[in-house]
C-alpha positions as CSV (number, residue, x, y, z in Angstrom):
1,M,0.0,0.0,0.0
2,K,1.0,3.7,-0.5
3,Q,0.2,4.9,2.9
4,D,3.5,6.8,3.4
5,T,2.8,9.1,0.4
6,I,-0.6,10.2,1.7
7,Y,-0.2,10.2,5.3
8,E,3.2,12.1,6.1
9,N,2.3,13.2,9.7
10,S,1.0,12.1,13.0
11,Q,-2.5,13.4,12.2
12,G,-2.5,11.3,9.0
13,R,-1.4,8.2,11.1
14,F,-4.1,8.8,13.4
15,L,-6.7,8.9,10.6
16,E,-5.2,5.7,9.1
17,D,-5.6,3.7,12.3
18,I,-9.4,4.8,12.3
19,L,-9.9,3.5,8.8
20,E,-8.0,0.3,9.6
21,N,-10.6,-0.5,12.4
22,A,-13.6,0.8,10.6
23,D,-16.4,-1.7,9.5
24,F,-16.4,-0.5,5.9
25,G,-13.7,-0.8,3.1
26,V,-12.1,2.2,1.7
27,M,-9.6,2.7,-1.2
28,I,-8.2,5.9,-2.8
29,A,-6.9,6.0,-6.3
30,T,-5.7,8.3,-8.9
31,G,-5.4,7.9,-12.5
32,G,-5.5,4.6,-14.1
33,D,-4.7,1.9,-11.6
34,V,-2.7,4.0,-9.1
35,V,-3.8,3.1,-5.6
36,L,-2.8,5.7,-2.9
37,Y,-4.5,4.0,-0.1
38,E,-6.5,0.9,0.7
39,N,-7.5,-0.6,4.1
40,K,-7.8,-4.3,4.6
41,K,-11.6,-4.6,4.4
42,F,-11.9,-3.2,0.9
43,S,-10.5,-6.2,-1.0
44,A,-11.7,-8.6,1.6
45,A,-15.4,-7.5,1.2
46,L,-15.2,-7.4,-2.7
47,K,-13.1,-10.6,-3.0
48,T,-10.8,-9.0,-5.6
49,D,-7.7,-7.0,-5.3
50,S,-7.9,-3.2,-5.8
51,K,-6.1,-2.8,-9.2
52,R,-8.3,-5.6,-10.8
53,F,-11.4,-3.5,-9.4
54,L,-10.1,-0.3,-11.1
55,R,-9.6,-2.1,-14.4
56,N,-13.1,-3.8,-14.3
57,Y,-14.9,-0.6,-13.0
58,P,-13.1,2.4,-14.4
59,A,-14.4,5.4,-12.5
60,E,-14.9,7.6,-15.4
61,K,-17.1,5.0,-17.2
62,T,-19.0,3.5,-14.3
63,K,-22.2,4.7,-12.7
64,F,-22.0,4.6,-8.9
65,P,-23.3,3.2,-6.6
66,L,-23.0,-0.2,-7.9
67,I,-23.3,-3.8,-6.4
68,V,-20.1,-6.0,-6.5
69,N,-20.5,-9.6,-5.1
70,G,-23.5,-8.6,-3.1
71,K,-21.8,-5.5,-1.7
72,T,-22.7,-1.8,-2.2
73,V,-19.9,0.3,-3.6
74,T,-20.0,4.1,-4.0
75,K,-17.4,6.9,-4.5
76,F,-16.8,10.5,-4.2
77,Q,-13.8,12.7,-5.5
78,L,-11.2,14.4,-3.5
79,F,-8.1,16.3,-4.1
80,Y,-4.5,15.3,-2.8
81,K,-1.9,18.2,-3.3
82,T,-4.3,19.4,-6.0
83,L,-4.3,16.1,-7.6
84,P,-7.9,14.6,-8.2
85,C,-8.4,11.3,-6.6
86,D,-11.3,8.9,-6.4
87,C,-12.3,7.6,-3.0
88,F,-14.3,4.3,-3.1
89,F,-16.1,3.0,-0.2
90,V,-17.8,-0.4,0.4
91,F,-20.3,1.1,2.7
92,Q,-22.0,-2.0,4.5
93,D,-22.3,-5.7,3.7
94,S,-25.5,-6.9,1.9
95,E,-27.3,-7.7,5.0
96,K,-26.9,-4.3,6.7
97,T,-27.9,-2.7,3.4
98,K,-31.0,-4.9,3.3
99,I,-31.7,-4.0,7.0
100,L,-31.5,-0.3,6.1
101,R,-33.5,-0.5,3.0
102,E,-36.4,-2.5,4.8
103,N,-36.2,0.0,7.7
104,M,-36.7,2.9,5.2
105,I,-39.6,0.9,3.5
106,F,-41.3,0.1,6.9
107,R,-41.3,3.9,7.7
108,K,-42.7,4.8,4.5
109,I,-45.5,2.1,5.0
110,L,-46.2,3.4,8.5
111,E,-46.8,6.8,7.1
112,H,-49.5,5.7,4.8
113,I,-51.5,3.1,7.0
114,D,-54.7,4.4,8.6
115,S,-54.1,3.1,12.1
116,G,-52.0,5.5,14.5
117,V,-48.6,3.9,15.5
118,I,-46.3,5.4,18.2
119,L,-43.0,4.1,19.5
120,S,-41.3,5.2,22.7
121,D,-37.6,4.4,23.9
122,P,-37.1,2.8,27.4
123,D,-36.8,6.3,29.0
124,G,-40.5,7.1,27.6
125,Y,-39.2,9.4,24.8
126,I,-41.1,9.3,21.6
127,S,-39.0,8.0,18.6
128,L,-41.7,7.2,16.1
129,Y,-45.0,8.9,15.5
130,N,-46.7,8.2,12.2
131,H,-49.2,10.6,10.1
132,A,-52.4,8.7,11.1
133,H,-51.6,9.3,14.8
134,A,-51.0,12.9,14.3
135,L,-54.4,13.0,12.7
136,L,-56.1,11.3,15.5
137,D,-54.6,13.5,18.1
138,G,-54.6,16.8,16.3
139,F,-50.7,17.3,16.8
140,D,-48.1,18.2,14.2
141,Q,-45.4,15.2,14.0
142,K,-42.7,17.6,14.6
143,D,-44.2,18.8,18.0
144,V,-44.3,15.2,19.3
145,L,-41.2,13.4,17.9
146,G,-38.5,13.6,20.7
147,K,-40.9,14.7,23.7
148,H,-41.5,12.5,26.6
149,L,-44.9,10.7,26.7
150,S,-46.0,12.6,29.9
151,Q,-45.6,15.8,27.9
152,I,-48.2,14.7,25.4
153,Y,-50.7,12.3,27.1
154,P,-52.2,12.6,30.7
155,F,-52.5,8.8,30.7
156,E,-50.7,6.3,28.6
157,H,-50.0,2.5,28.8
158,H,-46.3,2.5,27.6
159,T,-45.0,2.7,31.3
160,E,-47.1,-0.3,32.4
161,V,-45.8,-2.4,29.6
162,L,-42.4,-1.2,30.1
163,K,-42.5,-2.5,33.6
164,S,-44.4,-5.7,32.9
165,K,-42.7,-6.6,29.5
166,K,-46.2,-8.1,28.8
167,P,-48.2,-6.8,25.8
168,M,-51.7,-5.2,26.3
169,E,-53.8,-6.9,23.8
170,M,-57.0,-5.2,22.1
171,Y,-58.3,-2.9,24.6
172,F,-60.9,-0.3,24.2
173,H,-61.2,3.2,25.6
174,Q,-62.8,6.6,24.9
175,Y,-60.2,9.0,23.8
176,R,-60.2,12.7,24.1
177,T,-58.2,14.6,21.3
178,V,-56.5,17.9,21.4
179,R,-59.4,19.2,19.8
180,G,-61.6,18.3,22.5
181,D,-63.4,15.5,20.5
182,V,-64.2,12.1,22.2
183,V,-63.1,9.2,20.0
184,P,-63.8,5.6,20.5
185,I,-60.4,3.9,20.2
186,V,-59.2,0.2,20.0
187,A,-55.7,-0.1,20.8
188,Q,-52.7,-2.7,21.4
189,T,-49.6,-2.0,23.3
190,F,-46.4,-4.2,22.8
191,P,-42.9,-4.3,24.2
192,V,-39.9,-4.6,21.8
193,I,-37.5,-6.9,23.8
194,D,-34.1,-7.9,22.8
195,P,-33.8,-11.6,22.4
196,D,-30.3,-11.9,23.8
197,S,-30.1,-9.7,26.9
198,G,-34.1,-9.8,27.6
199,K,-34.1,-5.8,27.9
200,V,-36.9,-3.9,26.6
201,L,-35.7,-1.6,23.8
202,G,-38.9,0.2,23.4
203,V,-42.6,0.1,23.5
204,Y,-45.1,0.6,20.7
205,S,-48.9,1.2,20.5
206,I,-51.3,0.7,17.4
207,E,-54.5,2.7,17.9
208,R,-57.5,2.8,15.6
209,D,-60.4,5.2,15.5
210,I,-63.4,2.9,15.3
211,S,-66.3,5.6,15.2
212,Q,-66.8,4.7,11.6
213,V,-66.8,1.0,12.5
214,Q,-69.3,1.6,14.9
215,E,-71.7,3.4,12.5
216,L,-71.1,0.5,10.2
217,Q,-71.9,-2.0,13.0
218,Q,-75.1,0.0,13.6
219,K,-76.1,0.1,10.0
220,L,-75.3,-3.8,9.8
221,A,-77.5,-4.3,12.8
222,R,-80.4,-2.7,11.2
223,L,-79.7,-4.6,7.9
224,E,-79.6,-7.8,9.9
225,K,-82.8,-7.1,11.4
226,E,-84.2,-6.4,7.8
227,V,-82.8,-9.6,6.7
228,T,-84.2,-11.4,9.7
229,H,-87.7,-10.0,8.6
230,A,-87.4,-11.6,5.4
231,S,-85.9,-14.9,6.7
232,Y,-89.0,-15.5,8.8
233,Q,-91.0,-14.9,5.8
234,N,-92.9,-11.7,4.7
235,N,-92.3,-8.7,6.9
236,T,-92.1,-10.5,10.4
237,S,-89.1,-10.3,12.9
238,F,-90.3,-12.6,15.6
239,T,-91.1,-16.1,16.7
240,F,-92.0,-17.7,20.0
241,D,-88.3,-18.0,20.6
242,D,-87.9,-14.3,20.8
243,I,-90.3,-14.0,23.7
244,V,-88.1,-13.6,26.9
245,G,-89.6,-14.6,30.3
246,K,-90.0,-17.4,32.7
247,S,-93.0,-16.4,34.6
248,F,-96.0,-18.7,34.9
249,A,-98.4,-15.9,33.5
250,L,-96.2,-15.3,30.3
251,L,-95.5,-18.9,29.6
252,Q,-99.3,-19.7,30.1
253,A,-99.9,-16.9,27.4
254,V,-97.4,-18.3,25.0
255,D,-98.8,-21.8,25.2
256,T,-102.4,-20.5,24.7
257,A,-101.0,-18.6,21.7
258,K,-99.4,-21.6,20.2
259,M,-102.5,-23.7,20.6
260,Y,-104.6,-21.0,18.7
261,A,-102.0,-20.6,16.0
262,K,-103.3,-23.7,14.3
263,S,-106.9,-22.3,14.1
264,E,-108.3,-20.2,11.4
265,S,-110.5,-18.3,13.6
266,P,-110.0,-14.5,14.2
267,I,-107.7,-13.9,17.4
268,L,-108.2,-11.0,19.6
269,I,-105.0,-10.0,21.7
270,Y,-105.4,-7.8,24.8
271,G,-102.4,-6.3,26.6
272,E,-101.3,-2.9,27.8
273,T,-99.2,-0.7,25.7
274,G,-95.5,-2.1,25.5
275,T,-96.5,-5.6,26.4
276,G,-95.6,-7.0,23.0
277,K,-98.9,-7.4,21.3
278,E,-97.3,-7.5,17.7
279,L,-94.6,-9.8,19.0
280,F,-97.2,-12.3,19.8
281,A,-99.1,-11.7,16.7
282,Q,-95.9,-12.2,14.6
283,S,-95.1,-15.3,16.6
284,I,-98.6,-16.7,15.8
285,H,-98.3,-16.1,12.3
286,N,-94.9,-17.9,12.0
287,Y,-96.2,-20.8,14.0
288,S,-99.3,-21.1,11.9
289,P,-99.8,-23.1,8.5
290,R,-99.7,-19.6,7.0
291,F,-96.2,-18.8,7.9
292,Q,-95.1,-18.7,4.2
293,E,-97.7,-16.2,3.3
294,P,-97.7,-12.5,3.9
295,F,-97.9,-10.8,7.5
296,V,-99.3,-7.4,7.0
297,A,-99.8,-5.0,10.1
298,I,-101.6,-1.6,10.6
299,N,-101.9,0.5,13.6
300,C,-105.6,1.6,13.3
301,G,-105.0,4.4,15.8
302,A,-102.1,6.0,13.6
303,V,-104.0,6.3,10.4
304,P,-106.2,9.4,9.7
305,E,-110.0,8.6,9.8
306,N,-110.3,9.8,6.2
307,L,-107.8,7.3,5.0
308,I,-108.4,4.2,7.0
309,E,-111.0,2.9,4.7
310,S,-109.0,3.2,1.5
311,T,-105.8,1.8,3.4
312,L,-107.8,-1.4,4.4
313,F,-110.0,-1.9,1.5
314,G,-108.2,-0.1,-1.3
315,S,-109.3,2.5,-3.8
316,V,-109.7,3.3,-7.5
317,K,-108.6,6.3,-9.3
318,G,-110.9,9.2,-8.8
319,A,-112.7,7.8,-6.0
320,F,-111.8,11.0,-4.0
321,T,-109.6,13.8,-4.5
322,G,-105.9,12.4,-4.9
323,A,-107.2,8.8,-5.0
324,E,-105.2,6.3,-7.3
325,N,-105.6,2.7,-7.8
326,H,-104.5,1.1,-4.7
327,T,-104.7,-2.5,-3.3
328,G,-105.9,-2.4,0.3
329,L,-104.4,-4.3,3.0
330,F,-107.0,-7.0,3.1
331,L,-106.0,-8.1,-0.5
332,T,-102.3,-7.4,0.3
333,A,-102.3,-10.0,3.0
334,K,-103.6,-12.6,0.5
335,S,-103.7,-16.0,2.3
336,G,-101.7,-14.8,5.3
337,T,-102.3,-12.7,8.2
338,L,-103.7,-9.1,8.8
339,F,-102.8,-7.6,12.0
340,L,-105.3,-5.0,13.3
341,D,-103.5,-3.1,16.1
342,E,-105.5,-1.1,18.5
343,V,-108.7,-2.0,16.6
344,N,-110.7,-0.4,19.5
345,S,-109.5,3.2,18.4
346,M,-111.4,2.8,15.0
347,S,-114.4,5.2,14.8
348,L,-117.8,3.5,15.1
349,P,-118.9,3.9,11.4
350,M,-115.6,2.4,10.4
351,Q,-116.1,-0.6,12.7
352,T,-119.4,-1.2,11.0
353,K,-117.8,-1.3,7.6
354,L,-114.9,-3.7,9.1
355,L,-117.8,-5.9,10.3
356,R,-119.6,-6.3,7.1
357,V,-116.2,-7.2,5.2
358,L,-115.6,-9.9,8.0
359,Q,-119.0,-11.3,7.7
360,E,-119.0,-11.3,4.0
361,R,-115.4,-12.3,3.4
362,K,-115.5,-9.8,0.6
363,V,-114.0,-6.4,0.3
364,R,-115.0,-3.5,-2.1
365,P,-112.4,-0.8,-2.8
366,V,-113.4,2.8,-2.3
367,G,-114.9,4.1,-5.6
368,S,-115.2,0.5,-7.0
369,E,-118.4,-1.3,-8.0
370,K,-116.6,-4.8,-7.7
371,E,-116.2,-6.8,-4.7
372,F,-113.3,-9.2,-4.1
373,P,-113.0,-12.3,-2.0
374,I,-110.7,-12.2,0.9
375,N,-108.7,-15.2,2.4
376,C,-106.5,-13.7,5.1
377,C,-106.7,-14.7,8.8
378,I,-107.5,-11.7,11.2
379,I,-105.5,-11.0,14.3
380,S,-106.6,-7.9,16.0
381,S,-105.4,-6.3,19.4
382,C,-106.8,-3.9,22.1
383,N,-104.5,-1.8,24.5
384,I,-107.4,-1.4,27.0
385,P,-109.6,-4.2,28.6
386,P,-112.2,-5.0,25.9
387,E,-114.9,-5.2,28.5
388,D,-114.2,-1.5,29.5
389,A,-114.3,-0.4,25.7
390,L,-117.6,-2.1,25.5
391,R,-118.9,-0.4,28.5
392,E,-117.7,3.1,27.5
393,K,-119.3,2.2,24.0
394,I,-116.1,2.7,21.9
395,F,-116.1,-0.8,20.6
396,R,-119.0,-2.1,18.9
397,S,-120.0,-5.6,20.7
398,D,-121.0,-7.3,17.5
399,L,-117.5,-6.6,16.1
400,Y,-116.0,-7.6,19.4
401,F,-117.5,-11.1,19.3
402,R,-116.7,-11.4,15.7
403,L,-112.9,-10.5,16.3
404,G,-112.7,-12.2,19.7
405,I,-113.7,-15.7,18.9
406,I,-110.3,-16.6,20.4
407,R,-108.8,-14.2,22.9
408,I,-105.3,-14.1,24.4
409,D,-104.4,-11.8,27.4
410,I,-100.9,-10.7,27.4
411,P,-99.8,-10.2,31.1
412,S,-98.4,-6.7,32.1
413,L,-94.8,-6.7,33.4
414,R,-96.3,-6.4,36.9
415,E,-98.0,-9.7,36.7
416,R,-94.8,-11.3,35.5
417,Q,-92.9,-12.3,38.7
418,G,-89.2,-12.2,38.1
419,D,-89.4,-11.4,34.4
420,A,-88.2,-7.8,35.0
421,E,-84.9,-8.8,36.3
422,L,-84.5,-11.3,33.4
423,L,-85.3,-8.9,30.7
424,S,-83.0,-6.3,32.2
425,W,-80.1,-8.9,31.9
426,F,-81.2,-9.6,28.3
427,F,-81.5,-6.0,27.3
428,A,-78.3,-4.9,29.0
429,E,-76.0,-7.6,27.5
430,R,-77.5,-6.9,23.9
431,Q,-77.0,-3.0,24.3
432,A,-73.5,-3.5,25.9
433,V,-72.2,-5.3,22.8
434,F,-74.0,-2.6,20.5
435,H,-72.6,0.4,22.5
436,R,-69.2,-1.4,23.3
437,K,-69.5,-1.0,27.1
438,K,-67.9,-3.1,29.7
439,F,-71.0,-4.1,31.4
440,K,-70.8,-7.0,34.0
441,G,-73.9,-6.7,36.1
442,F,-76.4,-4.6,38.3
443,S,-76.2,-3.3,41.7
444,E,-78.4,-4.9,44.2
445,D,-80.8,-1.8,44.8
446,F,-81.0,-1.4,41.1
447,L,-82.3,-5.0,40.7
448,Q,-84.6,-4.3,43.6
449,F,-86.0,-1.2,41.9
450,V,-86.5,-3.0,38.5
451,S,-88.5,-5.7,40.4
452,N,-90.7,-3.3,42.4
453,Y,-91.3,-0.5,40.0
454,P,-94.9,-0.7,38.3
455,W,-93.6,-0.3,34.8
456,P,-96.6,1.6,33.2
457,G,-95.0,1.2,29.8
458,N,-94.2,-2.4,30.4
459,V,-91.5,-4.3,28.4
460,R,-91.0,-1.3,26.0
461,E,-90.3,1.1,28.9
462,L,-88.2,-1.3,30.6
463,E,-86.0,-1.8,27.4
464,F,-85.6,1.9,26.7
465,T,-84.7,2.4,30.5
466,I,-81.9,-0.3,30.4
467,E,-80.5,1.0,27.1
468,S,-80.4,4.6,28.4
469,C,-78.4,3.1,31.7
470,I,-76.0,1.2,29.5
471,T,-75.1,4.3,27.4
472,M,-74.7,6.3,30.7
473,L,-71.7,4.0,31.7
474,D,-68.3,5.5,31.3
475,D,-65.3,3.8,30.1
476,K,-64.3,2.6,33.6
477,E,-67.7,1.5,34.9
478,T,-69.1,-2.2,34.7
479,T,-72.0,-2.1,37.1
480,V,-75.2,-0.3,36.4
481,T,-76.7,1.4,39.6
482,L,-79.6,3.7,40.4
483,N,-77.6,6.8,39.5
484,H,-77.5,5.6,35.8
485,L,-81.3,5.7,35.8
486,P,-83.1,8.4,33.7
487,V,-83.7,11.5,35.6
488,N,-87.7,11.1,35.6
489,L,-87.2,7.6,37.4
490,R,-84.4,8.9,39.9
491,H,-86.9,11.7,40.9
492,K,-89.8,9.0,41.7
493,I,-87.2,7.3,43.8
494,T,-86.6,10.5,45.8
495,R,-90.1,11.3,46.1
496,Q,-91.0,7.9,47.4
497,T,-88.3,7.8,49.9
498,S,-89.2,11.2,51.1
499,F,-92.8,10.2,51.3
500,S,-92.1,7.2,53.5
501,K,-89.9,9.1,55.9
502,S,-92.5,11.5,56.5
503,F,-95.1,9.2,58.4
504,D,-95.2,8.1,61.8
505,T,-94.6,4.4,61.7
506,S,-96.8,3.9,64.8
507,N,-100.1,4.0,62.8
508,L,-99.8,1.4,60.1
509,P,-103.4,1.8,58.8
510,Q,-103.0,5.6,58.3
511,I,-99.6,5.0,56.5
512,L,-101.0,2.4,54.1
513,A,-104.1,4.5,53.4
514,E,-102.0,7.7,52.7
515,Y,-99.6,5.6,50.6
516,E,-102.6,4.1,48.6
517,K,-104.2,7.5,48.0
518,N,-100.8,8.9,47.0
519,L,-100.3,6.1,44.4
520,I,-103.8,6.5,43.0
521,L,-103.4,10.3,42.6
522,H,-100.1,9.7,40.8
523,A,-101.8,7.3,38.4
524,L,-104.8,9.8,37.6
525,E,-102.2,12.4,37.2
526,K,-100.3,10.4,34.7
527,T,-103.2,9.3,32.7
528,N,-104.9,12.9,32.7
529,G,-107.8,11.6,34.9
530,N,-108.7,8.6,32.7
531,I,-110.0,6.1,35.3
532,T,-109.6,2.9,32.8
533,Q,-106.0,4.0,32.0
534,A,-105.2,4.7,35.7
535,A,-106.4,1.1,36.6
536,N,-104.3,-0.3,34.1
537,F,-101.3,1.6,35.4
538,L,-102.0,0.3,39.0
539,G,-102.6,-3.3,37.6
540,I,-106.2,-3.4,39.1
541,Q,-109.8,-3.5,37.8
542,R,-111.6,-0.3,36.9
543,Q,-114.3,-1.1,39.2
544,N,-111.8,-1.6,42.1
545,L,-110.2,1.5,41.4
546,Q,-113.5,3.4,41.6
547,H,-114.2,1.6,44.8
548,R,-111.0,2.5,46.3
549,M,-111.3,6.3,45.2
550,K,-114.7,6.5,46.9
551,K,-113.4,5.1,50.1
552,L,-110.3,7.4,50.0
553,G,-112.5,10.4,49.2
554,I,-110.7,11.0,45.9
555,T,-112.8,12.8,43.3
556,K,-112.0,12.8,39.6
557,K,-110.9,16.2,38.4
């Protein structure tokens, strides 16, 4: 080698020692094949001597960098005593080059994926923070890289993983961004462990905003429900398997409904609002020989009086202003089932027309001179006791006897011993999945409230109440308590507690009488003075309520 010609002083010797111990090869040449300097690793790395390398790859004709025997060689020009020289480097072996290239590619990939990725070193300083995480947080990457985790986040999991050396697999939490938005996040946090020493080299997290996923899940749930409608044949969602409860009163009603489902006679279902009358009607249809035929439902109380006739019987164009040719629901139901919900809310003249159709088994569309035979089975429902509706002359007795050849009474939730608690668990577990909550159970006083409250809205009111409670759970809560109840129910609990404390417990008859009077007044207030509805609210007969009101000196306002 020609070291003496290029290193002529102690400083040159010092640099020579550095190059001789470097982990890369280096050669300096000038003109043709004149080698000024070469360390040991250059020829060893390329498996050829320096002169042969210069002949094979003349500097003025070769494009650098290039690969020789799997090694990357590059060059740059320098001057020695005004003499131009070429300096060649074998920078790294092929494995290190591959690792460097892969590292660069991985960093590019991390910048383009839609999950947030953050890496911290063992001291908690952030060394990698991709674009997706910056978008999620609302920060700029340059403001985060190099900072300590504690400077950016009030709460993080890296410290815990650093200590335990164990990953945190797929955890959910509500994440508040720098913009103040609350975003649902699914995250995973992992340690990077040196396989030789066992030391933690760093900790990284992968976080994903699932707000859009939740929206898609909700849409999917709705679509699944629609698909389920079709899967049960013809616009139904429910079978008897969907009726939740183990009380004797409910099971007796289900057994009766199954028995009557085989019949072709009209069925009248009585139940308070929210007890599940349509659930029973659909279940009867799907349990009957008509299950492959259409199930058509109409809420008679929701259709305007001037449209109910054409809706049920159909119409021809020009029969009235705006009328078009329309197939009524009786003919739409074909050989299936027509469900007349709240039939007692029909006007008496309309009830007369309905009675004629049921007797003749023929329907004449409004404005038409033709009659068409009908072949559907009729299921109807009342939301007040039919006897009360007959007594108050809002339900024709002849129509009632025609529709009520078979009658099924659905018990109120107050009459279903133990079912309120069972339904609470059913609704809570379903809503917890839907709203991604960590629900594990109810407090004792909550279950006591559920079991004792009269639930005037029955199962429907209970379902909405439980859904409200589940949505009130925060990220760390797993137990539903009285504090999660809607405000109106919490106020009722407070009033009842204050009421019970205000009495002298030494006079039990007085306490019971006053308590009973308070309950009746509350029921009348809730139902705007309607005695029938107030009796339903309290779970007693109308006559019984009137007797109690007279005894307690309560007058209807």
